[in-house]
DOPANU-176938 format. One record per atom (N, C-alpha, C, O, CB): residue in one letter; chain; x, y, z. Coordinates in nm, 2 decimals, decimal comma. Glycine has a CB too. Example, Ala and Ser with C-alpha at 12.3 -4.5 7.8 and 13.67 -1.06 7.14 Angstrom:
<recs>
A / A / 1,32 / -0,57 / 0,78
A / A / 1,23 / -0,45 / 0,78
A / A / 1,32 / -0,33 / 0,78
A / A / 1,42 / -0,33 / 0,85
A / A / 1,13 / -0,45 / 0,90
S / A / 1,28 / -0,22 / 0,71
S / A / 1,37 / -0,11 / 0,71
S / A / 1,29 / 0,00 / 0,79
S / A / 1,34 / 0,11 / 0,80
S / A / 1,41 / -0,06 / 0,57
</recs>
This chain:
<recs>
M / A / -1,38 / -0,53 / -1,13
M / A / -1,44 / -0,39 / -1,14
M / A / -1,35 / -0,30 / -1,06
M / A / -1,33 / -0,33 / -0,94
M / A / -1,58 / -0,39 / -1,09
T / A / -1,31 / -0,20 / -1,12
T / A / -1,23 / -0,10 / -1,04
T / A / -1,31 / 0,03 / -1,03
T / A / -1,38 / 0,07 / -1,12
T / A / -1,09 / -0,07 / -1,11
T / A / -1,28 / 0,10 / -0,92
T / A / -1,35 / 0,22 / -0,90
T / A / -1,25 / 0,33 / -0,89
T / A / -1,14 / 0,31 / -0,84
T / A / -1,44 / 0,22 / -0,77
K / A / -1,28 / 0,44 / -0,95
K / A / -1,19 / 0,56 / -0,95
K / A / -1,21 / 0,64 / -0,82
K / A / -1,32 / 0,67 / -0,78
K / A / -1,21 / 0,64 / -1,07
L / A / -1,09 / 0,67 / -0,76
L / A / -1,10 / 0,75 / -0,64
L / A / -1,08 / 0,90 / -0,68
L / A / -1,00 / 0,93 / -0,77
L / A / -0,99 / 0,71 / -0,54
S / A / -1,15 / 0,98 / -0,60
S / A / -1,13 / 1,13 / -0,62
S / A / -0,99 / 1,16 / -0,57
S / A / -0,93 / 1,09 / -0,49
S / A / -1,24 / 1,21 / -0,55
D / A / -0,94 / 1,28 / -0,61
D / A / -0,81 / 1,33 / -0,57
D / A / -0,81 / 1,35 / -0,42
D / A / -0,71 / 1,33 / -0,35
D / A / -0,78 / 1,46 / -0,64
A / A / -0,93 / 1,40 / -0,36
A / A / -0,94 / 1,42 / -0,22
A / A / -0,93 / 1,29 / -0,14
A / A / -0,86 / 1,28 / -0,04
A / A / -1,07 / 1,49 / -0,19
K / A / -0,99 / 1,18 / -0,20
K / A / -0,98 / 1,05 / -0,13
K / A / -0,84 / 0,99 / -0,14
K / A / -0,79 / 0,93 / -0,04
K / A / -1,09 / 0,95 / -0,19
K / A / -0,78 / 1,01 / -0,25
K / A / -0,64 / 0,96 / -0,27
K / A / -0,55 / 1,03 / -0,17
K / A / -0,46 / 0,97 / -0,10
K / A / -0,59 / 0,98 / -0,41
K / A / -0,57 / 1,16 / -0,15
K / A / -0,49 / 1,24 / -0,06
K / A / -0,51 / 1,20 / 0,09
K / A / -0,42 / 1,18 / 0,16
K / A / -0,52 / 1,39 / -0,08
A / A / -0,64 / 1,17 / 0,12
A / A / -0,68 / 1,13 / 0,25
A / A / -0,62 / 0,99 / 0,28
A / A / -0,56 / 0,97 / 0,39
A / A / -0,83 / 1,13 / 0,27
N / A / -0,62 / 0,90 / 0,18
N / A / -0,57 / 0,77 / 0,20
N / A / -0,42 / 0,77 / 0,22
N / A / -0,36 / 0,71 / 0,31
N / A / -0,60 / 0,68 / 0,08
K / A / -0,35 / 0,86 / 0,15
K / A / -0,20 / 0,87 / 0,16
K / A / -0,17 / 0,93 / 0,30
K / A / -0,07 / 0,88 / 0,36
K / A / -0,15 / 0,96 / 0,05
K / A / -0,24 / 1,03 / 0,34
K / A / -0,22 / 1,09 / 0,47
K / A / -0,23 / 0,98 / 0,58
K / A / -0,15 / 0,98 / 0,67
K / A / -0,32 / 1,21 / 0,49
W / A / -0,34 / 0,90 / 0,57
W / A / -0,36 / 0,80 / 0,68
W / A / -0,25 / 0,70 / 0,67
W / A / -0,20 / 0,66 / 0,78
W / A / -0,50 / 0,73 / 0,65
N / A / -0,21 / 0,65 / 0,55
N / A / -0,11 / 0,55 / 0,54
N / A / 0,02 / 0,60 / 0,59
N / A / 0,10 / 0,53 / 0,66
N / A / -0,09 / 0,51 / 0,39
D / A / 0,06 / 0,73 / 0,56
D / A / 0,18 / 0,79 / 0,61
D / A / 0,18 / 0,80 / 0,77
D / A / 0,28 / 0,78 / 0,83
D / A / 0,20 / 0,92 / 0,55
K / A / 0,07 / 0,83 / 0,82
K / A / 0,05 / 0,84 / 0,97
K / A / 0,05 / 0,71 / 1,04
K / A / 0,08 / 0,70 / 1,16
K / A / -0,07 / 0,93 / 1,00
N / A / 0,01 / 0,60 / 0,97
N / A / -0,02 / 0,47 / 1,04
N / A / 0,06 / 0,36 / 0,98
N / A / 0,01 / 0,26 / 0,94
N / A / -0,17 / 0,44 / 1,03
K / A / 0,19 / 0,38 / 0,96
K / A / 0,28 / 0,28 / 0,90
K / A / 0,28 / 0,15 / 0,97
K / A / 0,28 / 0,04 / 0,91
K / A / 0,42 / 0,34 / 0,89
D / A / 0,28 / 0,15 / 1,10
D / A / 0,28 / 0,03 / 1,18
D / A / 0,16 / -0,05 / 1,16
D / A / 0,16 / -0,17 / 1,15
D / A / 0,30 / 0,06 / 1,33
K / A / 0,04 / 0,02 / 1,17
K / A / -0,09 / -0,05 / 1,15
K / A / -0,09 / -0,11 / 1,01
K / A / -0,13 / -0,23 / 0,99
K / A / -0,21 / 0,05 / 1,16
T / A / -0,05 / -0,04 / 0,91
T / A / -0,05 / -0,09 / 0,77
T / A / 0,04 / -0,21 / 0,76
T / A / 0,00 / -0,31 / 0,69
T / A / 0,00 / 0,02 / 0,67
K / A / 0,15 / -0,21 / 0,82
K / A / 0,24 / -0,33 / 0,82
K / A / 0,18 / -0,45 / 0,89
K / A / 0,18 / -0,56 / 0,83
K / A / 0,38 / -0,30 / 0,89
I / A / 0,11 / -0,43 / 1,00
I / A / 0,04 / -0,54 / 1,07
I / A / -0,07 / -0,59 / 0,98
I / A / -0,08 / -0,72 / 0,97
I / A / -0,01 / -0,49 / 1,21
Y / A / -0,15 / -0,51 / 0,92
Y / A / -0,26 / -0,55 / 0,84
Y / A / -0,20 / -0,64 / 0,72
Y / A / -0,26 / -0,74 / 0,69
Y / A / -0,34 / -0,43 / 0,78
R / A / -0,09 / -0,59 / 0,66
R / A / -0,03 / -0,66 / 0,55
R / A / 0,02 / -0,80 / 0,59
R / A / -0,01 / -0,90 / 0,52
R / A / 0,08 / -0,58 / 0,49
Y / A / 0,09 / -0,81 / 0,70
Y / A / 0,14 / -0,94 / 0,75
Y / A / 0,03 / -1,03 / 0,79
Y / A / 0,04 / -1,15 / 0,76
Y / A / 0,24 / -0,91 / 0,87
R / A / -0,07 / -0,98 / 0,86
R / A / -0,18 / -1,06 / 0,90
R / A / -0,25 / -1,12 / 0,77
R / A / -0,28 / -1,24 / 0,77
R / A / -0,28 / -0,98 / 0,98
S / A / -0,27 / -1,04 / 0,67
S / A / -0,34 / -1,09 / 0,55
S / A / -0,25 / -1,20 / 0,48
S / A / -0,31 / -1,30 / 0,44
S / A / -0,36 / -0,97 / 0,46
S / A / -0,12 / -1,18 / 0,48
S / A / -0,03 / -1,28 / 0,42
S / A / -0,04 / -1,41 / 0,50
S / A / -0,04 / -1,51 / 0,44
S / A / 0,11 / -1,22 / 0,41
A / A / -0,03 / -1,40 / 0,63
A / A / -0,03 / -1,52 / 0,71
A / A / -0,16 / -1,60 / 0,69
A / A / -0,16 / -1,72 / 0,68
A / A / -0,02 / -1,48 / 0,86
K / A / -0,28 / -1,53 / 0,69
K / A / -0,40 / -1,60 / 0,67
K / A / -0,41 / -1,67 / 0,53
K / A / -0,45 / -1,78 / 0,52
K / A / -0,52 / -1,50 / 0,68
K / A / -0,36 / -1,60 / 0,43
K / A / -0,36 / -1,66 / 0,29
K / A / -0,27 / -1,78 / 0,29
K / A / -0,31 / -1,88 / 0,23
K / A / -0,31 / -1,55 / 0,19
Y / A / -0,16 / -1,77 / 0,35
Y / A / -0,06 / -1,88 / 0,36
Y / A / -0,13 / -2,00 / 0,43
Y / A / -0,12 / -2,12 / 0,37
Y / A / 0,06 / -1,85 / 0,43
V / A / -0,19 / -1,98 / 0,54
V / A / -0,26 / -2,09 / 0,61
V / A / -0,37 / -2,15 / 0,53
V / A / -0,39 / -2,27 / 0,52
V / A / -0,31 / -2,04 / 0,75
R / A / -0,45 / -2,06 / 0,48
R / A / -0,57 / -2,11 / 0,40
R / A / -0,54 / -2,18 / 0,27
R / A / -0,60 / -2,28 / 0,24
R / A / -0,66 / -2,00 / 0,38
E / A / -0,44 / -2,13 / 0,20
E / A / -0,42 / -2,17 / 0,06
E / A / -0,29 / -2,25 / 0,03
E / A / -0,29 / -2,32 / -0,07
E / A / -0,43 / -2,06 / -0,03
L / A / -0,19 / -2,22 / 0,11
L / A / -0,06 / -2,27 / 0,06
L / A / 0,01 / -2,37 / 0,16
L / A / 0,08 / -2,46 / 0,11
L / A / 0,03 / -2,16 / 0,05
A / A / -0,02 / -2,37 / 0,28
A / A / 0,05 / -2,45 / 0,38
A / A / 0,01 / -2,60 / 0,37
A / A / -0,10 / -2,63 / 0,35
A / A / 0,03 / -2,40 / 0,52
S / A / 0,12 / -2,68 / 0,38
S / A / 0,09 / -2,83 / 0,39
S / A / 0,05 / -2,86 / 0,53
S / A / 0,06 / -2,78 / 0,62
S / A / 0,22 / -2,91 / 0,34
K / A / 0,02 / -2,99 / 0,55
K / A / -0,02 / -3,03 / 0,68
K / A / 0,10 / -3,02 / 0,78
K / A / 0,08 / -2,98 / 0,89
K / A / -0,07 / -3,18 / 0,68
D / A / 0,22 / -3,05 / 0,73
D / A / 0,34 / -3,04 / 0,81
D / A / 0,37 / -2,89 / 0,85
D / A / 0,40 / -2,86 / 0,96
D / A / 0,46 / -3,10 / 0,74
D / A / 0,35 / -2,80 / 0,75
D / A / 0,36 / -2,66 / 0,78
D / A / 0,26 / -2,61 / 0,89
D / A / 0,30 / -2,54 / 0,98
D / A / 0,34 / -2,58 / 0,65
L / A / 0,14 / -2,66 / 0,88
L / A / 0,04 / -2,62 / 0,97
L / A / 0,07 / -2,67 / 1,11
L / A / 0,05 / -2,60 / 1,21
L / A / -0,10 / -2,67 / 0,93
L / A / 0,12 / -2,80 / 1,12
L / A / 0,16 / -2,85 / 1,25
L / A / 0,27 / -2,77 / 1,31
L / A / 0,28 / -2,74 / 1,43
L / A / 0,20 / -3,00 / 1,24
E / A / 0,37 / -2,73 / 1,23
E / A / 0,48 / -2,65 / 1,28
E / A / 0,43 / -2,51 / 1,33
E / A / 0,47 / -2,46 / 1,43
E / A / 0,59 / -2,63 / 1,17
L / A / 0,34 / -2,45 / 1,25
L / A / 0,29 / -2,32 / 1,29
L / A / 0,21 / -2,34 / 1,42
L / A / 0,22 / -2,25 / 1,51
L / A / 0,20 / -2,27 / 1,18
K / A / 0,13 / -2,44 / 1,43
K / A / 0,05 / -2,47 / 1,55
K / A / 0,14 / -2,48 / 1,68
K / A / 0,11 / -2,42 / 1,78
K / A / -0,03 / -2,59 / 1,54
A / A / 0,26 / -2,55 / 1,66
A / A / 0,35 / -2,56 / 1,77
A / A / 0,41 / -2,42 / 1,81
A / A / 0,42 / -2,39 / 1,93
A / A / 0,46 / -2,66 / 1,74
M / A / 0,44 / -2,34 / 1,71
M / A / 0,49 / -2,21 / 1,73
M / A / 0,39 / -2,12 / 1,81
M / A / 0,42 / -2,05 / 1,90
M / A / 0,54 / -2,14 / 1,60
I / A / 0,27 / -2,13 / 1,76
I / A / 0,16 / -2,05 / 1,82
I / A / 0,14 / -2,09 / 1,97
I / A / 0,12 / -2,01 / 2,06
I / A / 0,03 / -2,06 / 1,74
D / A / 0,13 / -2,23 / 1,99
D / A / 0,11 / -2,28 / 2,13
D / A / 0,22 / -2,23 / 2,22
D / A / 0,20 / -2,19 / 2,33
D / A / 0,10 / -2,43 / 2,13
E / A / 0,35 / -2,23 / 2,17
E / A / 0,46 / -2,19 / 2,25
E / A / 0,45 / -2,04 / 2,28
E / A / 0,47 / -1,99 / 2,39
E / A / 0,59 / -2,22 / 2,18
R / A / 0,41 / -1,96 / 2,18
R / A / 0,40 / -1,82 / 2,20
R / A / 0,29 / -1,79 / 2,30
R / A / 0,30 / -1,70 / 2,38
R / A / 0,37 / -1,75 / 2,06
L / A / 0,18 / -1,86 / 2,29
L / A / 0,07 / -1,84 / 2,39
L / A / 0,11 / -1,88 / 2,53
L / A / 0,07 / -1,81 / 2,63
L / A / -0,06 / -1,92 / 2,35
R / A / 0,19 / -1,98 / 2,55
R / A / 0,24 / -2,02 / 2,68
R / A / 0,33 / -1,91 / 2,74
R / A / 0,32 / -1,88 / 2,85
R / A / 0,31 / -2,16 / 2,67
D / A / 0,41 / -1,86 / 2,65
D / A / 0,51 / -1,76 / 2,70
D / A / 0,44 / -1,63 / 2,73
D / A / 0,50 / -1,56 / 2,82
D / A / 0,61 / -1,73 / 2,59
S / A / 0,33 / -1,60 / 2,67
S / A / 0,27 / -1,47 / 2,70
S / A / 0,17 / -1,47 / 2,82
S / A / 0,12 / -1,37 / 2,86
S / A / 0,19 / -1,43 / 2,57
R / A / 0,15 / -1,59 / 2,87
R / A / 0,06 / -1,60 / 2,99
R / A / 0,14 / -1,57 / 3,11
R / A / 0,25 / -1,63 / 3,13
R / A / 0,00 / -1,74 / 3,00
G / A / 0,09 / -1,49 / 3,20
G / A / 0,14 / -1,47 / 3,33
G / A / 0,27 / -1,40 / 3,33
G / A / 0,33 / -1,37 / 3,43
G / A / 0,16 / -1,59 / 3,40
</recs>
């Protein structure tokens, strides 16, 4: 089911997207990462990602 947006809403969405490019990029990457982990990654892929995440968390502490 698709809903039609009013011209005012389309304009507001475009204005927000243009003003918040970094947020939009983060949302898009986060969504892709979650989909990859949930639906596509093999066990080996998940273990590699877990090691990368653990390393990143260690580096960001202190």
